[in-house]
N, C-alpha and C positions, 0 to 999 in steps of 0.2 A: 227657711221661712222667716219673714220679718215679723216683729212683734205686732204691728197693726195692719198686716197684710189683709186685704179684703175690706177694709174700712174706707169709705169714700167721704172726702171732706169738700164741701162747697165753700170755697174761700172768697168771701166778699171783703176781705181786709185790704188795707192800704197803709202806706208809710212804714211805721216800725212796730208798734205794739202788737197788732194783729198778725202781721207776717212773721214775727218772731215765734208766735204760737204755732202757726200752721207749718212753718219750716220744721220745727221739732217733730210735729206729727208726720210730716213727709219723711224725715230722716228715719223715723221708726217704722216706716213701711206703708203708711196710709197713702191712698191715691188722692192727692190734693189738686183740685180743679180750681184754678185762680180765675175769677170772673173779672174782666177788665172792660173799661169803656172803649168802644170802637175808635180806632185811630189815635187814642190818647194813652190809655193804660194807666197803671199806677203812677201817681205823680212823681214818685222817686226815680222813675226811669230817666227823667231829664233834670233831676236836681243834683247839684254838685258834680256836673259832668267833667271828667278828666280826659276822656278819649272822644273826640268829636265823632258823632254818628253812631256811637255805641251806648248801650244802657250803662248808667252810672254804677259805681261800686256800691252806692247806697242801696240800689235796687238788687243788684246781683247777690250781695252778701246776706240778703234777707229772704230770698225766694228760690233757694236751691230745691231740686227734686220735685218741682211742681209742674203742672201742665197749665197752659194759658188758653182761655177761650174769650174772644171778644163778644160782648152781648149788650144790646140796648134794651134794658128792661122796660122802657116806656113804649116800645114798639109792640104791637099786639102779638106778632110772631115771637118777639123776644119774651113776652110774658108766657107764651106757650112753652118755649124752650126752658125758661126758668122753672116752670111748673114741673116739667119732666125731670129737671135736675134735682129738684126737691124730692120728687118721688124716688129717685135712685140713690140719693146720698144719705149717709148716716148722721152727719153733723153739718150745720151751717154756722160759719164763723164770720162775725162782722164787727167793725169798729166805726160805723157811721155815726153821725150826729144823732142825738135822741129823736126818735120818730121817723127816721128815714125809711125804714122798711114798711111802716104803716102807710106812708105816703105812696110807696110803690105798689101798694095793694097786697103786700105779703107780710102782714103782721103775724104775731104768734098764733092767733086763733085760726087764721087762714092756713098757716103752715101745718098746724095740727090736723086740719081737715085733709090736706094733701097727703101727709105722711105722719101718722101719730107716733112713729118710732124715732122721728128725727129729733136730734138735740140741737137747740139753738144757743150758741155761745156768743156772748157780747162783751166788748170792752167799752166802758164809758169813763168819762173823766171823774165824775162823782157819783156816789150812790144816791138813792132817793133822798130828797131834802131841798133846802133852799138854793143849793148850787147845781142841782141836777141837770139843768139846761145849759150850763156854761161850757164853753169850748176849752179844752185842756191840751197842752203840749207837755213834753218832757219836763222842762224846768218849772212849769206851773205845778205839775204833780209833785215835784220834789219840795216845792215851797208849801203846798197845801197839806202834804203828808208828814210834816215835821222834820224832814231831813235838812232843809236849808237853815232853819233857825238854830239847829244844833251842830252845823258844820262851819268851820272857820275858827278864827282866834277870838278870844274874849274881847279884845279891843278893836275888832274889825267888824265888817258887815257880814250878814249871812252869805253863805256860798253854796252853789250847786256842785254836785260831784261830777267827775268825768265819766263814771259808769252810768249807763242809761237805766237807772232803777225804776223810772216812771214808765217808760215805754216797754223796753225789753223785760223789765221786772214784772210788769203786769201781764205780758204775754206768757211768761213762765207760769204765773199763777193760773191763768186761764187754761193753759195746756193741762195742768193737773186736774182742774175741774172737769174738763172734757173727758179725760181718761176715766175719772171716777164715775161720771154720768154713764159712760159706755158700760162700765162694770155693773152699775146698778140696773141698767136696761136689760142685762142678761137675766136678772131676777124678776123684773116687773114687766118687761116687754114694752115699756113706754119711754118716750123721749121726755126731755124736760128742758127748762131754760137754765143756762149757766151764765152768771154775770161776774165780771171782775172790774171793779172801779180802780182807776189809777191812784186816787188818794188812798184808798184802802191798802193797795199793794205796797205803796211807799211806807205807810205807817207800819205795816207788818214787818218790813225790813228794818224799820227804825225803832223796833219795840224796846230795845235796851234804853233808849232815851225816854220812853214812856215809863219804863221801870224807874229811871232816875227821877222823873217828875214826882212820882209817888214817894220816893225815898226822901225827897227834900222836906216833906212834912215832919220827918223824924230828926232833921238836923242837916248840917252841911255834908256835901259829898266829899268825903275825905280823900278819895283817890284822885280827885281832880287837882290839877296844879294850883289853881287859885286858892285852894284851902291852905296848902303849905305856904303860899305867898301872903296869907292873911287878908285876902280880898273877900268881902262879904258876898254871899249868894243872894240872888233875887228870888222871885216867886216862880220862875220857870227854869227848866233845864238849860244851862248855859252852853255856849260854844266852848269847846275844850281843846282846840288846836289839834295836836297829834297825840294827845293822851290816849292810852289804851282804854277800850271800853269794857274790859273784863275784870277790872279791879287791880290789875298788876301795872305798876308805873311803866310807861313806855314813851319813847320820843323818836323822832326822825333826826338823825345826826349826820354831820358832814363826814365824808370819807376822803381819802387821798384823791386829789384831782378836782375837788369841788369848785375851785376857782374858775375852771374853764369848762367843766362838764356839769350841766344843770341837773343831771341825775346821779351824780356821785354821792349818794347818800345811802344810809341803811336805817332800817327800823330796829330799835334795840329795846328789849323788854327786861326790866329788873325783876324777874320772878323770885319770890321770897326763898323758894326751896334751893336755888342755886346762887344765892347772894355771895357765899364764900368763894365760889368759882369765879364770879365776876370780879371780886376784889383781887384775886390772884392774877387774872388775865390782864387787868389794867394797871397792875403794879401798886395796889393799895391793900396789902394783906392785913394791915393793922385795923382797917375798917371792919373786919369780920367780928371783932370783939370790942371795938372802941365805943365808949359811951356816946349815945346819940346817933349811932350808925348801925348797931348790931341787930336791931329788930325793925320790922316794917313801920310800926307806929312812930318810932324815933326818927325815921328817915323822911317822914312826910314834909317837914319844914325845910329839908335840905336837898330836895329833889333837883332844884336848879344847879346847886353845887355839884351834886353827884353826876348828873348828866353832862355837865360841862367837863368834868374830869374824864368821863367815859369818852366824850367827843375828842378830847385831846389825844386819846389813844386811837380812836377810829380814824382820825385825820392822818395817821401815819400808815394806814392800810387802805387798799382798795376795798370796795364793797364786797367783792368776792373773797378777798383774803379774810375779811371780818367773818364771813360765813365759815370759811375753812377752819378758822381758829376756834370759833365759838360753838359750832355744832357738835364737835366731839365732847364738849363739856355740857351739852344740853342747854346752852344759853340760847333763848329764842331770838333770832335775828333774821332779817330778810332784806335783800338788796332792793333798791328802788329801780325797777327795770323799765327802760324806755320801750316804746312801741317798736323802735328799730331793733333793739336787743331781742325782744320777744319774737319778732318776725324772722329772726335769723337763728332761732333756737331749734336745732334739728331734733332735739328730744320731744318737742311739742308736735313736730311733724310725724315722728315715729308712733305717737299715740293717737294720731288723728285729731288732736286738738287744734292744730293748724293744718290747712290743706292747700295744695296748689290746684287750681281749676282752670281748664281750658275753655275759652269762649269764642264762638265763631266771629264775633264782631270786634272784640277787644283783645283777644289773645289770652295768655295766661295771667292769672291774678291770684293773690293770696286771700284766704278767707279763714274765718274761724270755722272749725268743724264741730261736730256734735260733742257737747261737753259731758254727756252722760253715756257711759259705756255699759252695754248689755252683753253678757257672755254668749247668749244664744241668738242675738240679733245684731249682726254687724251693720255698720252704716257706711255706705259709699256715697260721698257727696257728689251730686251731679249738678251741672250748671243750671242757672236760672233759665226759664223759657223766654224766647223772643215773644213779642206781643202777638197774640193770636196764633202762635205756632201750632197749637193742637186743636184749633176750632173744628176743623173737619173731622179729625180723629174722634173727638169727644161726641160730636153730633151723631156719627155713625156707630162707633163701638160702644159708647155708654148709653146713648139715648135711642139708638135703633133707627135713626133716619137713614133712608136709602133711596136710590133712584130719583124719580120725579119729586118725591117728598123732600129729599135732601136738597135738591136744586131749588125747590120752593123756598126753603128756609134761607139758603145762601143768597138768593136773589131778592129777599124781602127787605134787606138793609138792617136786619136785626143783629147780624153777626159780623159786621164790618166786611172788609175785602179779604176773602180767604186767600192766604198766602199761596203762591205758586209752588213753594217748596214746603208746603204744610206736611206735617208728619202723616204718613200713610199707615 
């Protein structure tokens, strides 16, 4: 039995933030019914296409384990079908622009009338306030949530991250909210609204920078490199390059082969508790007791010198040799792994973190698998649905349409052209 088996999700999401959420729910066993515009579908099906005539990786990697139904909710029969879907489902998930559901005639009040137990989960760019009607994408969320202003180097511009903390990060937050609301419904019998704003989610992930904003009131941030370099602090949390955010000095350092390999680097942390081991490994045993080097406060104005010396050592080793040497001494290091290296790591395939998926239009492709492992609810990653692949199946098996009534719906134009190879 899957953890969320028996739960039906009405998935009105598109692009990345919402599909991230509903894909997780599907992986945990929920029946996710993805509602798509007839003949068009989720916009990402045709974005960044790499195989002509096939759904893009952008779409496939965000919509595993779902069923697809085409539905025109502006059509009167479409409204009838949507009403039945709301009656049958436990959760409706959407990331439309503000007010879209109301304009469709299915605002929160109407949804409650149809199904008081239904949970309506929404992703918006901003929470209530002066920006609530603004359109938000990944990088806008990173900028508005405090990530960009604190990412990058002190003498450079703000930077966005490679990780999709605005879109996928918000989807993860919403997923937790949905599961929590389902748990509460077991006690109250009522549905509720669940909302996750992208700005809020990014800020939650950047909370250590809000911590540092408050610490500035008490004086300079001594673990930041600029303190040891004698550079004054301003009135806002600065960009700190690759400094560690946990109070222990850390840098990204070159490793053997860096001249030709853009990822021949390692992250190296000078944890106070293992300072002596670091000194031994890099060939500077005198630093363990030398005045100006023996204690963390003494080392703050010498971090550039110290990391330059460590880098002289790391440049003689590959990033994996650095790991092999340092890990037995409990020295925290980590190789900078490229996406190519990650995609070839059989250990990740063994745990299901990476998976190979077969697709009828594009063949086999690689994807991220479920990052959360449950001991009593295994996840099998299934391919994403073709557009409208399950329309007839959902109309009959979930909504109870049959015979002439089913043909009436199909011929109404509300559900697109039902595929000849539709799932039976």
